[in-house]
Steps between C-alpha positions, in 0.01 A plus 500: 500500500463121495565477875229757579253319276583166660454643851170660397372173352608310811323751726183484287505120505546494876214748548275288277592184692425668834165627369401153378597349836301762690184450298538122506519517879182709509322255270598197710412643841169313499696172509655591837228697674611448859843612616692240699185299570530161666356255751632493856253239626333330201136605468513720813771767505646688204758776475570755229648834416282809459172392339331734254141587595370356172657161587332458840179352356695256285709383797186459710328293230798289401638420845202560731679777691265673745740707712798710394752635751717790383840525669612817320395740775340840443475613141 
């Protein structure tokens, strides 16, 4: 009986730890809004991963981006 209880407590603790990590990640997403964002040519050319539509205005304001070229193909 002690082994089952120990396994159950370990599983519950692991589940709680995973839940805390998940919600912490959600809460901190605003600190890293652009995926893989960086400068190729300082002040002129930038590159990034997929940009969320809600982040486009922020990128435009912060970095002065006027043109975005998508290389993903048809969606």
